Structure formats: C-alpha cells, structure tokens
TORPA-4810 file (N, C-alpha, C, O; in nm, 3 decimals):
<nodes>
NODE_1_0.085_-0.118_0.000_0.000_0.000_0.000_0.089_0.124_0.000_0.174_0.141_0.088_X
NODE_2_0.071_0.207_-0.096_0.149_0.330_-0.109_0.087_0.441_-0.026_-0.035_0.458_-0.022_X
NODE_3_0.172_0.516_0.040_0.125_0.628_0.121_0.056_0.732_0.033_-0.045_0.790_0.073_X
NODE_4_0.109_0.756_-0.086_0.051_0.857_-0.176_-0.094_0.824_-0.212_-0.174_0.915_-0.234_X
NODE_5_-0.127_0.696_-0.219_-0.263_0.655_-0.254_-0.365_0.685_-0.143_-0.485_0.682_-0.168_X
NODE_6_-0.317_0.713_-0.023_-0.406_0.737_0.091_-0.439_0.884_0.113_-0.523_0.918_0.196_X
NODE_7_-0.373_0.972_0.039_-0.395_1.114_0.059_-0.540_1.154_0.032_-0.595_1.237_0.104_X
NODE_8_-0.604_1.097_-0.071_-0.742_1.133_-0.101_-0.835_1.100_0.016_-0.921_1.180_0.052_X
NODE_9_-0.817_0.981_0.075_-0.899_0.943_0.191_-0.872_1.036_0.309_-0.965_1.078_0.378_X
NODE_10_-0.746_1.068_0.331_-0.709_1.154_0.444_-0.767_1.295_0.427_-0.818_1.354_0.522_X
NODE_11_-0.758_1.348_0.307_-0.811_1.482_0.280_-0.963_1.482_0.291_-1.022_1.577_0.342_X
NODE_12_-1.028_1.376_0.243_-1.173_1.365_0.258_-1.213_1.360_0.405_-1.312_1.422_0.445_X
NODE_13_-1.136_1.286_0.486_-1.164_1.280_0.629_-1.152_1.419_0.691_-1.238_1.460_0.769_X
NODE_14_-1.046_1.491_0.655_-1.024_1.625_0.711_-1.137_1.720_0.672_-1.187_1.794_0.757_X
NODE_15_-1.178_1.717_0.547_-1.288_1.803_0.503_-1.417_1.766_0.576_-1.494_1.854_0.616_X
NODE_16_-1.441_1.638_0.593_-1.562_1.591_0.661_-1.566_1.632_0.807_-1.674_1.647_0.865_X
NODE_17_-1.450_1.651_0.868_-1.442_1.695_1.007_-1.439_1.847_1.021_-1.426_1.898_1.132_X
NODE_18_-1.451_1.918_0.910_-1.461_2.063_0.917_-1.331_2.140_0.907_-1.327_2.259_0.940_X
NODE_19_-1.224_2.076_0.864_-1.097_2.146_0.847_-1.104_2.233_0.722_-1.165_2.196_0.622_X
NODE_20_-1.040_2.348_0.729_-1.034_2.439_0.614_-0.888_2.476_0.589_-0.800_2.444_0.669_X
NODE_21_-0.863_2.544_0.479_-0.726_2.585_0.446_-0.632_2.466_0.438_-0.518_2.473_0.482_X
NODE_22_-0.681_2.359_0.381_-0.604_2.234_0.378_-0.487_2.246_0.281_-0.503_2.287_0.166_X
NODE_23_-0.370_2.209_0.331_-0.249_2.199_0.250_-0.201_2.055_0.259_-0.212_1.992_0.364_X
NODE_24_-0.149_2.003_0.149_-0.105_1.864_0.149_0.023_1.849_0.069_0.045_1.920_-0.029_X
NODE_25_0.106_1.758_0.112_0.233_1.732_0.046_0.211_1.633_-0.069_0.269_1.525_-0.073_X
NODE_26_0.126_1.676_-0.162_0.092_1.596_-0.279_0.057_1.691_-0.393_0.016_1.805_-0.370_X
NODE_27_0.075_1.645_-0.513_0.047_1.728_-0.631_-0.100_1.769_-0.633_-0.189_1.690_-0.603_X
NODE_28_-0.123_1.895_-0.668_-0.259_1.947_-0.675_-0.298_2.030_-0.554_-0.403_2.094_-0.554_X
NODE_29_-0.214_2.031_-0.452_-0.238_2.110_-0.331_-0.117_2.197_-0.302_-0.005_2.166_-0.343_X
NODE_30_-0.141_2.304_-0.232_-0.030_2.386_-0.184_0.046_2.306_-0.079_-0.014_2.243_0.008_X
NODE_31_0.178_2.307_-0.089_0.263_2.230_0.003_0.268_2.298_0.139_0.285_2.420_0.147_X
NODE_32_0.253_2.221_0.247_0.265_2.279_0.382_0.405_2.335_0.406_0.501_2.297_0.338_X
NODE_33_0.416_2.424_0.501_0.547_2.480_0.538_0.638_2.368_0.586_0.594_2.273_0.651_X
NODE_34_0.766_2.381_0.553_0.863_2.281_0.598_0.940_2.336_0.717_0.947_2.457_0.739_X
NODE_35_0.997_2.245_0.794_1.073_2.281_0.913_1.210_2.216_0.903_1.223_2.102_0.860_X
NODE_36_1.313_2.292_0.944_1.450_2.241_0.941_1.515_2.257_1.076_1.485_2.349_1.152_X
NODE_37_1.604_2.164_1.105_1.684_2.176_1.226_1.794_2.278_1.202_1.842_2.293_1.090_X
NODE_38_1.833_2.346_1.306_1.940_2.444_1.296_2.067_2.373_1.252_2.107_2.273_1.311_X
NODE_39_2.130_2.425_1.148_2.254_2.368_1.098_2.236_2.251_1.003_2.334_2.199_0.950_X
NODE_40_2.112_2.210_0.979_2.087_2.099_0.888_2.015_2.152_0.764_1.893_2.166_0.763_X
NODE_41_2.092_2.180_0.662_2.037_2.238_0.540_1.977_2.132_0.448_1.899_2.164_0.359_X
NODE_42_2.013_2.006_0.469_1.971_1.898_0.379_1.830_1.848_0.410_1.743_1.848_0.323_X
NODE_43_1.809_1.806_0.533_1.683_1.742_0.569_1.583_1.842_0.622_1.613_1.922_0.711_X
NODE_44_1.463_1.838_0.566_1.356_1.921_0.619_1.237_1.831_0.648_1.220_1.726_0.586_X
NODE_45_1.155_1.874_0.741_1.037_1.799_0.779_0.916_1.869_0.719_0.892_1.988_0.745_X
NODE_46_0.840_1.795_0.639_0.720_1.850_0.577_0.602_1.766_0.623_0.600_1.645_0.602_X
NODE_47_0.503_1.828_0.687_0.384_1.753_0.729_0.311_1.698_0.607_0.316_1.756_0.499_X
NODE_48_0.242_1.585_0.625_0.163_1.529_0.515_0.049_1.623_0.479_0.028_1.657_0.363_X
NODE_49_-0.026_1.665_0.582_-0.144_1.750_0.560_-0.154_1.847_0.678_-0.127_1.810_0.792_X
NODE_50_-0.193_1.970_0.649_-0.223_2.067_0.754_-0.361_2.125_0.728_-0.408_2.127_0.614_X
NODE_51_-0.425_2.172_0.833_-0.555_2.233_0.818_-0.592_2.311_0.943_-0.537_2.289_1.051_X
NODE_52_-0.686_2.401_0.925_-0.733_2.483_1.037_-0.876_2.444_1.070_-0.957_2.412_0.983_X
NODE_53_-0.903_2.449_1.200_-1.039_2.421_1.248_-1.062_2.505_1.371_-0.988_2.496_1.469_X
NODE_54_-1.165_2.586_1.367_-1.200_2.675_1.478_-1.081_2.760_1.521_-1.061_2.783_1.641_X
NODE_55_-1.003_2.807_1.426_-0.891_2.896_1.454_-0.765_2.827_1.502_-0.667_2.895_1.532_X
NODE_56_-0.766_2.695_1.510_-0.646_2.623_1.554_-0.576_2.560_1.433_-0.640_2.527_1.333_X
NODE_57_-0.446_2.546_1.444_-0.366_2.488_1.336_-0.336_2.343_1.371_-0.278_2.315_1.476_X
NODE_58_-0.375_2.251_1.283_-0.361_2.109_1.310_-0.275_2.041_1.204_-0.269_2.084_1.089_X
NODE_59_-0.209_1.935_1.246_-0.126_1.855_1.156_-0.187_1.716_1.145_-0.230_1.658_1.245_X
NODE_60_-0.190_1.663_1.023_-0.241_1.529_0.998_-0.133_1.449_0.928_-0.083_1.489_0.822_X
NODE_61_-0.098_1.337_0.986_0.006_1.250_0.929_-0.055_1.115_0.896_-0.129_1.058_0.976_X
NODE_62_-0.023_1.065_0.779_-0.063_0.929_0.743_0.043_0.837_0.803_0.160_0.843_0.766_X
NODE_63_0.001_0.753_0.894_0.094_0.668_0.968_0.097_0.528_0.909_-0.005_0.460_0.900_X
NODE_64_0.216_0.486_0.870_0.235_0.351_0.817_0.356_0.288_0.884_0.448_0.357_0.927_X
NODE_65_0.355_0.155_0.892_0.468_0.083_0.949_0.594_0.121_0.873_0.592_0.137_0.751_X
NODE_66_0.703_0.136_0.947_0.827_0.181_0.886_0.945_0.124_0.962_0.936_0.093_1.081_X
NODE_67_1.056_0.109_0.892_1.181_0.067_0.955_1.246_0.186_1.028_1.327_0.166_1.118_X
NODE_68_1.210_0.307_0.988_1.270_0.429_1.042_1.184_0.485_1.155_1.136_0.598_1.146_X
NODE_69_1.166_0.406_1.259_1.079_0.444_1.370_1.130_0.571_1.439_1.050_0.657_1.475_X
NODE_70_1.260_0.582_1.458_1.317_0.699_1.526_1.286_0.828_1.453_1.249_0.927_1.516_X
NODE_71_1.301_0.828_1.321_1.269_0.948_1.243_1.121_0.980_1.248_1.082_1.096_1.259_X
NODE_72_1.039_0.876_1.241_0.895_0.894_1.245_0.852_0.956_1.378_0.774_1.052_1.380_X
NODE_73_0.902_0.903_1.488_0.866_0.954_1.620_0.917_1.097_1.638_0.847_1.180_1.695_X
NODE_74_1.037_1.126_1.591_1.091_1.263_1.600_1.003_1.362_1.525_0.976_1.471_1.575_X
NODE_75_0.959_1.323_1.407_0.871_1.409_1.327_0.740_1.432_1.401_0.691_1.545_1.407_X
NODE_76_0.682_1.326_1.456_0.556_1.339_1.527_0.570_1.426_1.651_0.480_1.504_1.682_X
NODE_77_0.680_1.413_1.723_0.703_1.497_1.841_0.710_1.644_1.803_0.651_1.729_1.869_X
NODE_78_0.782_1.673_1.696_0.792_1.812_1.649_0.656_1.866_1.610_0.616_1.974_1.653_X
NODE_79_0.583_1.790_1.528_0.452_1.837_1.482_0.353_1.850_1.597_0.270_1.942_1.597_X
NODE_80_0.360_1.761_1.693_0.272_1.768_1.810_0.300_1.894_1.891_0.208_1.961_1.936_X
NODE_81_0.428_1.926_1.909_0.467_2.047_1.983_0.422_2.172_1.909_0.371_2.266_1.971_X
NODE_82_0.441_2.175_1.778_0.400_2.291_1.699_0.248_2.307_1.702_0.198_2.419_1.714_X
NODE_83_0.175_2.197_1.691_0.029_2.204_1.695_-0.018_2.255_1.831_-0.108_2.340_1.837_X
NODE_84_0.040_2.205_1.938_0.001_2.248_2.072_0.028_2.397_2.092_-0.050_2.467_2.157_X
NODE_85_0.139_2.445_2.037_0.173_2.587_2.050_0.070_2.675_1.978_0.052_2.792_2.014_X
NODE_86_0.004_2.619_1.877_-0.096_2.695_1.801_-0.238_2.655_1.839_-0.333_2.687_1.768_X
NODE_87_-0.251_2.584_1.951_-0.383_2.545_2.000_-0.445_2.428_1.927_-0.564_2.400_1.945_X
NODE_88_-0.369_2.359_1.845_-0.423_2.249_1.766_-0.378_2.113_1.815_-0.332_2.097_1.928_X
NODE_89_-0.394_2.014_1.727_-0.361_1.875_1.760_-0.285_1.810_1.646_-0.281_1.860_1.533_X
NODE_90_-0.224_1.697_1.680_-0.165_1.610_1.579_-0.259_1.490_1.564_-0.290_1.422_1.662_X
NODE_91_-0.303_1.466_1.442_-0.387_1.351_1.411_-0.304_1.253_1.329_-0.246_1.290_1.227_X
NODE_92_-0.299_1.129_1.375_-0.227_1.024_1.303_-0.332_0.935_1.237_-0.406_0.863_1.305_X
NODE_93_-0.338_0.941_1.106_-0.437_0.866_1.030_-0.375_0.733_0.989_-0.285_0.728_0.905_X
NODE_94_-0.423_0.625_1.048_-0.364_0.493_1.027_-0.454_0.406_0.940_-0.568_0.379_0.978_X
NODE_95_-0.405_0.363_0.824_-0.484_0.273_0.741_-0.491_0.133_0.803_-0.419_0.101_0.896_X
NODE_96_-0.579_0.053_0.749_-0.597_-0.084_0.797_-0.462_-0.157_0.801_-0.386_-0.155_0.704_X
NODE_97_-0.434_-0.221_0.914_-0.310_-0.296_0.931_-0.197_-0.215_0.991_-0.090_-0.269_1.019_X
NODE_98_-0.218_-0.085_1.010_-0.113_0.002_1.063_-0.153_0.069_1.194_-0.071_0.136_1.257_X
NODE_99_-0.278_0.050_1.236_-0.328_0.119_1.355_-0.259_0.071_1.483_-0.222_0.153_1.567_X
NODE_100_-0.242_-0.059_1.500_-0.179_-0.112_1.622_-0.035_-0.063_1.633_0.010_-0.026_1.742_X
NODE_101_0.037_-0.061_1.521_0.174_-0.009_1.518_0.176_0.136_1.564_0.259_0.176_1.645_X
NODE_102_0.084_0.215_1.511_0.076_0.358_1.544_0.041_0.378_1.691_0.105_0.458_1.759_X
NODE_103_-0.058_0.306_1.739_-0.099_0.320_1.880_0.014_0.280_1.975_0.031_0.342_2.079_X
NODE_104_0.090_0.178_1.940_0.203_0.136_2.023_0.309_0.245_2.030_0.361_0.273_2.138_X
NODE_105_0.341_0.306_1.917_0.439_0.415_1.917_0.390_0.534_1.999_0.467_0.592_2.076_X
NODE_106_0.264_0.568_1.985_0.207_0.680_2.060_0.215_0.652_2.210_0.252_0.739_2.288_X
NODE_107_0.180_0.530_2.249_0.184_0.493_2.391_0.328_0.486_2.444_0.358_0.542_2.549_X
NODE_108_0.415_0.418_2.371_0.554_0.399_2.415_0.629_0.531_2.429_0.714_0.545_2.517_X
NODE_109_0.599_0.627_2.342_0.672_0.754_2.342_0.590_0.868_2.402_0.632_0.984_2.399_X
NODE_110_0.475_0.834_2.458_0.387_0.932_2.524_0.362_1.054_2.436_0.379_1.169_2.478_X
NODE_111_0.322_1.027_2.315_0.295_1.136_2.220_0.153_1.186_2.237_0.059_1.107_2.241_X
NODE_112_0.135_1.317_2.248_0.000_1.372_2.254_-0.060_1.380_2.114_-0.062_1.486_2.051_X
NODE_113_-0.108_1.266_2.066_-0.164_1.259_1.931_-0.290_1.175_1.934_-0.307_1.088_2.019_X
NODE_114_-0.379_1.203_1.841_-0.502_1.128_1.830_-0.490_1.034_1.710_-0.467_1.079_1.597_X
NODE_115_-0.505_0.904_1.734_-0.495_0.805_1.627_-0.634_0.782_1.569_-0.730_0.755_1.641_X
NODE_116_-0.644_0.795_1.437_-0.770_0.781_1.365_-0.758_0.663_1.269_-0.656_0.647_1.201_X
NODE_117_-0.862_0.580_1.263_-0.864_0.469_1.169_-0.899_0.521_1.030_-1.007_0.576_1.010_X
NODE_118_-0.810_0.505_0.936_-0.831_0.552_0.799_-0.860_0.430_0.712_-0.767_0.366_0.662_X
NODE_119_-0.987_0.399_0.696_-1.020_0.279_0.617_-1.105_0.313_0.498_-1.141_0.224_0.421_X
</nodes>
C-alpha cells in the first residue's frame, strides 16, 4: 500500500471533520510549510497535511509501518509540539493494518496525538 494513494482518503476525512485551508504534500495542493533543524540544510520535515479548524492549526500525518521508527517519532514529536503551540492537535491517520503499530508508538513515546482509523 502506497502512502501517496491514501492522501485522497485523508483529505476527505479532514474536510468531513470541518478542516479548512487544507495543504497537502501531494500534487494538486499547496505544500505545507517545511521545518529544518538548525545547521541541517539537507533534511527538512514536511507535514503530510495541515488544516485549520476553529482557529487552531492542526497537523495530519498518514501513519504507516516503517523501519525508520526513530525518524517517524521525532517528526511526530515536532509536529505535536507545533500544533500544541498553536492550539491544535496532531492527528495520526492509520490505514488498515497500521493502527496497532501507530498506537504502540504513541503509547511507548507518550505522544499527545489522536490516532484515527483511515479505512
């Protein structure tokens, strides 16, 4: 299952929940703002989807099993902190077969994120 194929479902979910100003890291949408670590010009972190709801800025990530767990958790921690600073939340949209993996990471790393079943 390709992550790119899930963007339509994720964007539909966001619109259905009342998010506006949706930006997505996929062709056809405005790309969300990227974030870089100080001194690291190569790697930047780009959220999968961003949106506003009731004046808050929220981040939506499509969560899939990965070998790069450390990078994934670091990205989620950053996005969760940024969302909280703007009064929003981090939503982790997990497709079928990936929800348990996502919930385990959220629990193990005490991430303030809401896991959503994306089916």
